[in-house]
C-alpha positions in Angstrom: 4.7 18.0 -13.8 7.5 16.3 -11.5 6.6 14.4 -8.1 8.3 12.0 -5.9 7.7 9.0 -3.5 9.4 8.9 -0.6 9.7 5.6 1.5 10.7 6.4 5.1 11.2 3.2 7.8 10.2 4.2 11.4 11.7 3.4 15.2 9.2 1.9 17.1 8.0 4.6 19.5 8.3 7.1 17.1 5.3 7.0 14.8 3.2 9.8 16.4 6.6 12.5 16.4 6.8 11.4 12.7 2.9 11.7 11.6 3.4 15.2 13.7 6.2 16.1 11.6 4.5 14.8 8.2 1.9 17.1 8.9 3.4 20.4 9.4 6.0 19.4 6.0 2.0 18.9 4.6 1.1 22.4 5.7 3.8 23.7 4.0 3.4 22.5 1.2 -0.3 23.5 1.1 1.3 26.8 0.6 2.8 26.7 -2.2 0.5 27.4 -5.5 3.0 24.7 -7.3 2.2 22.2 -5.5 -0.6 19.9 -6.3 -0.8 16.3 -4.4 0.9 15.6 -0.7 0.1 12.5 0.9 1.2 10.9 3.4 0.8 6.4 3.7 1.6 4.3 6.3 2.6 0.9 4.9 -0.1 -2.4 5.7 1.5 -5.3 7.5 5.2 -3.3 7.9 5.4 -1.7 10.5 7.1 1.8 10.7 6.3 1.7 7.4 5.8 4.8 5.9 5.5 6.6 1.9 4.9 10.4 1.6 3.6 10.9 -2.5 4.2 14.5 -4.3 3.6 16.2 -7.0 4.5 20.0 -8.5 3.8 21.6 -11.5 7.5 21.8 -12.6 11.3 20.4 -11.6 12.0 24.4 -10.2 8.9 23.8 -8.0 9.8 20.5 -6.6 13.3 21.3 -6.0 12.0 24.4 -4.7 10.1 22.8 -2.0 12.2 19.9 -1.6 15.4 23.4 -0.2 12.4 24.9 1.7 14.3 25.7 5.4 11.3 24.9 6.8 11.0 21.7 5.5 14.8 21.0 5.7 14.1 22.3 10.1 10.9 19.3 10.7 13.3 16.7 8.8 16.1 17.4 11.1 13.4 17.0 13.8 11.9 14.0 12.8 15.6 12.9 11.8 16.4 11.0 14.8 13.0 8.7 14.8 14.6 6.8 11.0 15.4 4.3 10.9 18.1 4.7 7.9 18.0 7.6 4.8 14.7 8.3 3.5 14.2 6.2 -0.1 13.6 9.0 -2.7 12.0 8.1 -5.7 11.6 11.0 -8.3 9.1 11.2 -11.8 7.9 12.9 -14.6 4.8 12.3 -14.8 3.1 11.6 -18.0 -0.2 12.5 -17.5 
């Protein structure tokens, strides 16, 4: 299984807009039969810090997810809310 953790730093007063966008991505992701896990979390003690965890059946499913134009559209909508580029860590799950 393949996955990734994405770290976002969201600008002040943009949290609600960002969270709405992440919920939209969660809904899109849930339609994919090869998706296994998608979670968004606030980082405790870090204003505007968020982590997104994702897990997919294989690399092809993860790549398909990352290239989905609907997700690209949501990311374009929330991009002005970000303090910088998201930090993406891709993973291969061992269990």
